[in-house]
Every structure is written in C-alpha cells, then in structure tokens.
SEBANU-192502 format. One record per residue (C-alpha): residue in three letters; x, y, z. Coordinates in steps of 0.5 Angstrom, whole numbers, plus 500, padded with zeros to 3 digits. Layout:
code|u|v|w
ALA|X|Y|Z
...
//
This chain:
code|u|v|w
MET|394|798|656
LYS|400|798|652
HIS|402|790|653
GLY|409|791|649
THR|411|797|653
ILE|410|793|660
LEU|413|786|657
ALA|419|790|654
GLY|426|789|656
GLY|427|796|659
GLY|420|797|661
ALA|419|791|666
GLY|419|795|672
PRO|416|792|679
TRP|410|797|678
SER|409|794|671
ILE|409|787|673
ARG|405|788|679
PHE|400|791|675
LEU|400|786|670
LEU|399|780|675
LYS|393|784|678
THR|390|785|671
LEU|391|777|669
ARG|387|775|675
ALA|381|779|674
ALA|380|778|667
ALA|384|773|663
PRO|382|766|662
ARG|386|761|666
SER|390|758|661
VAL|392|765|659
ARG|394|767|666
VAL|399|761|666
ALA|402|762|660
LEU|403|770|661
PHE|405|769|668
SER|411|764|666
ALA|413|770|661
VAL|413|775|667
LEU|417|770|671
ILE|422|769|666
LEU|423|777|665
GLY|423|778|672
THR|429|773|673
VAL|433|777|668
SER|431|784|670
GLY|431|782|678
ASP|424|783|679
VAL|422|776|681
PRO|427|772|685
VAL|431|766|682
CYS|428|759|684
ALA|433|754|685
SER|433|748|681
PRO|432|742|685
ALA|439|739|684
SER|442|746|686
GLU|438|746|692
GLN|440|739|694
GLN|447|740|693
ASP|446|747|697
GLN|443|742|703
THR|449|737|702
SER|454|742|703
ARG|451|745|709
VAL|450|739|712
ARG|457|737|711
GLU|460|744|714
ILE|455|742|720
LEU|458|735|721
GLU|465|737|720
THR|464|743|725
ILE|462|738|730
ASP|467|733|728
ARG|473|738|729
MET|470|742|735
TRP|474|740|740
ARG|480|737|736
GLY|483|742|730
ARG|489|740|727
SER|492|738|734
SER|490|739|741
GLU|492|739|748
GLY|488|739|754
GLU|485|737|761
MET|478|734|762
GLU|475|732|769
MET|470|726|768
GLU|464|725|774
VAL|461|719|774
ALA|454|718|778
THR|451|711|778
SER|445|708|783
HIS|451|705|787
TRP|457|709|786
SER|460|715|784
ARG|467|717|782
THR|471|723|779
LEU|477|722|774
ARG|482|727|771
MET|485|726|764
ASP|490|729|760
ALA|488|729|752
TYR|492|730|746
THR|489|729|739
GLU|492|730|732
GLY|487|731|726
MET|482|726|726
GLU|486|720|726
ARG|490|720|733
SER|488|721|740
LEU|491|719|747
VAL|487|720|753
ARG|491|719|760
ILE|488|719|767
THR|492|723|772
TYR|487|723|778
PRO|486|719|782
ALA|492|716|784
LYS|490|709|784
GLU|488|710|776
GLU|494|714|774
GLY|497|712|768
VAL|491|708|765
ALA|491|710|758
THR|487|709|751
LEU|491|710|745
LYS|487|711|738
VAL|491|711|731
GLY|487|710|725
ASN|482|705|726
ASP|486|701|732
LEU|485|702|739
TRP|489|700|745
ASN|488|701|753
TYR|494|701|757
LEU|493|698|765
PRO|500|700|769
LYS|498|696|775
ILE|499|690|770
ASN|504|693|765
ARG|499|691|760
VAL|497|694|753
THR|491|690|750
ARG|488|692|743
VAL|480|694|743
PRO|476|690|738
ALA|471|693|734
SER|466|689|737
MET|468|693|744
MET|466|700|741
LEU|460|700|745
GLY|463|698|751
SER|464|703|757
TRP|470|707|758
MET|472|706|765
GLY|465|705|768
SER|462|711|765
HIS|456|712|760
PHE|461|714|755
THR|464|709|750
ASN|470|707|747
ASP|468|710|741
ASP|466|717|744
LEU|473|717|747
VAL|477|717|741
LYS|472|718|736
GLU|473|712|732
SER|467|714|727
ARG|466|721|724
TYR|459|724|723
ALA|461|727|716
ASP|464|721|713
ASP|460|715|716
TYR|453|718|716
GLU|448|720|711
THR|445|726|714
THR|438|730|713
ILE|436|737|716
THR|429|735|719
PHE|427|741|723
GLU|429|748|722
GLY|426|754|726
ASP|425|756|733
ARG|426|752|739
ASP|426|753|747
GLY|427|760|745
GLN|433|760|740
LYS|434|758|733
ILE|436|751|731
LEU|437|746|726
GLU|436|739|727
LEU|439|733|723
THR|438|726|723
LEU|444|722|721
GLU|443|715|719
PRO|449|710|718
LYS|452|709|711
PRO|452|701|709
GLU|459|700|710
ALA|461|705|715
PRO|464|703|722
VAL|459|706|726
VAL|455|703|732
TRP|449|707|732
GLY|443|706|728
LYS|441|713|728
ILE|443|720|731
VAL|438|726|732
ALA|443|732|733
ALA|440|739|735
VAL|445|745|733
ARG|445|752|734
ALA|443|755|727
ASP|448|761|727
ASP|454|758|729
TYR|453|750|729
ILE|455|749|736
PRO|451|742|738
LEU|446|743|744
GLN|444|735|744
MET|445|729|741
ASP|440|723|742
TYR|443|716|740
PHE|438|710|738
ASN|440|703|737
GLU|439|698|731
SER|432|697|733
GLY|430|704|733
LYS|430|705|740
GLU|433|711|744
VAL|439|709|748
ARG|442|715|751
THR|442|723|750
LEU|448|727|750
THR|447|735|752
PHE|452|740|751
SER|453|747|755
LYS|457|752|758
VAL|459|755|752
GLN|466|759|752
ASP|472|761|749
MET|477|756|750
GLY|484|756|746
GLY|482|761|741
ARG|475|758|740
ARG|468|758|742
ILE|466|751|745
PRO|461|748|749
THR|466|746|755
GLU|461|741|759
LEU|458|735|756
VAL|453|730|760
MET|451|723|758
ARG|445|720|760
PRO|442|713|759
VAL|435|713|757
ASP|433|707|761
LYS|437|710|768
PRO|435|717|768
ASN|438|718|775
GLU|445|716|772
SER|450|721|768
THR|457|722|766
ARG|459|729|766
VAL|465|731|762
THR|468|738|763
TYR|474|741|759
LEU|478|745|764
ASN|483|747|759
LEU|484|746|751
THR|489|749|746
PHE|489|748|739
ASP|494|747|733
VAL|500|745|738
ARG|506|742|736
LEU|506|735|739
ASP|512|729|738
PRO|509|724|733
GLU|512|719|738
LEU|507|721|743
PHE|502|717|739
SER|506|710|739
LEU|505|704|743
ARG|512|705|747
ALA|510|712|749
LEU|503|709|751
GLN|506|705|757
LYS|511|711|759
ARG|508|715|765
PRO|509|723|763
//
C-alpha cells in the first residue's frame, strides 16, 4: 500500500480514508492507530471527508444563541412592536365561575394596558404597566392604586393568572438562565424542553420554570411553574394554534393550579392585530381612568 498516495492532499478521498481506517483497526498497534486517526481527522476536515467537530466554546455559544431566540419568540409572541386585541377569560373554581372580556394593548415589552369591557359590573376595571410600575384602576370608587412588587404573585381579578402574567413584568430572555434539557419526540411531535432558573438579581417571582416548545417554530406547548422551594405550583398549556394578525400563535391558554386540578382559568384570544399605531397617551395614568 502506498501510504503517501492515501495521505496526500489531493488523494485523500472518502474511499482511501475508509480503507486506511479499516487497515489500522486490523493491524496497527493502539498508539499508532490513535496518532494516524488524528491525522486522518485533520485531512478529512480540510478535504471535507469528515465533518468538522465544533469546539466546546462554539457549541456553548450556538446553544446560548438558540435559547435566546426561543425565549425572545415566546416573550414577543402576543406582542410584537405593538398590539391591540380582545380576549375572553373564563374562571372556574370549586365555588363559582365567571367570564370576562377585555381589550388589551401593548407597546414593546415596556407598556401594557388591559381594560375589562364585560360584564357591566366590572366594565372599566383596568391594569396599566409602564416599565417596572404597575397600577390598577377601580371605576366604582374612581381610584388608582399602585401594585407593589410583593403583589406580582397576587391573583388578577380572582383568576389563576397573576399580575405578572397579565402584563409580563418579567422577561424570560433577560431574567432567566436557561438550558435545553430535552430534545426529541414526545407525544408524537418533536419538542424542545427548556429549564429556566432566575438570575440572582432578576425581578422574578418563580424559583424555576420548565417550558416545552415545538422544535420547528418554537410555539409554546406547556409551562410548569415552581416556587422557590422547588415545588410545582401550576401548569400553563397552549393550544388552538392559528393565524391571527399575520402570525401563527396559540389562541387558547389554560392555567391550572397543581393543588386544585379541577380549577382553571382559560384565556382565549378573539382577535389580535400587531404593529398598530397607538396613541402614546393611552399608556398614562390619566387615560387609565377614562372609559373608551
């Protein structure tokens, strides 16, 4: 065998590399096999015969970028640069049930306004977020109250959603350290599972979140929320994916508390428009007290 021909830059084709590896396995001592196999890998990388193995640093960077893209997609899925829409919320507990309709407006990640339009006795109740500040308006007493950070876990209008859920005071992409903990088939579809753990100084209310998303388009399927003690507290599922406002999004979200599996709050998007022009005055305390 003419080794010079096999290892020469222009003659190291796929057939010659396979032949060399077969010969090495059969005859060469282990130390020789290791050294020559390294040479074959180098030649293969140059000639394209053997795939390039990414460095650990490169792989970590790629995964970090991918995770960031997924979380940004989730953070902005129902918002865009701006948005305007109508939602219905159905709350079911062991003692009572109720249905609310709401108008919702957002501008980026920093401004949100949600105003109840139905039923009549709740009409005009509104929640406004600007930056890290959150206010509620109660028209019956004509009073605006600021919601402190300690109340982010408080229930919004008796539902299983919190103040934080409603206006997204925290951001997954910025406030959590995230790793991909599973990638593969589950329940007949390809998914990615991400584990989110809060950064040390992040303004978050959860000890951990485990999220499952579709692998092809990053549409969320389920999120499991854990408290600071590591106990699972609630589960949010996403369904009825459809085109709305030029985007493909889940239009139904159902929140269930783990300790009360027969209770739930269902949010259904009735319509949603993205990248609309909104009056900046809309996100002000003065406008908060005005009925449309």
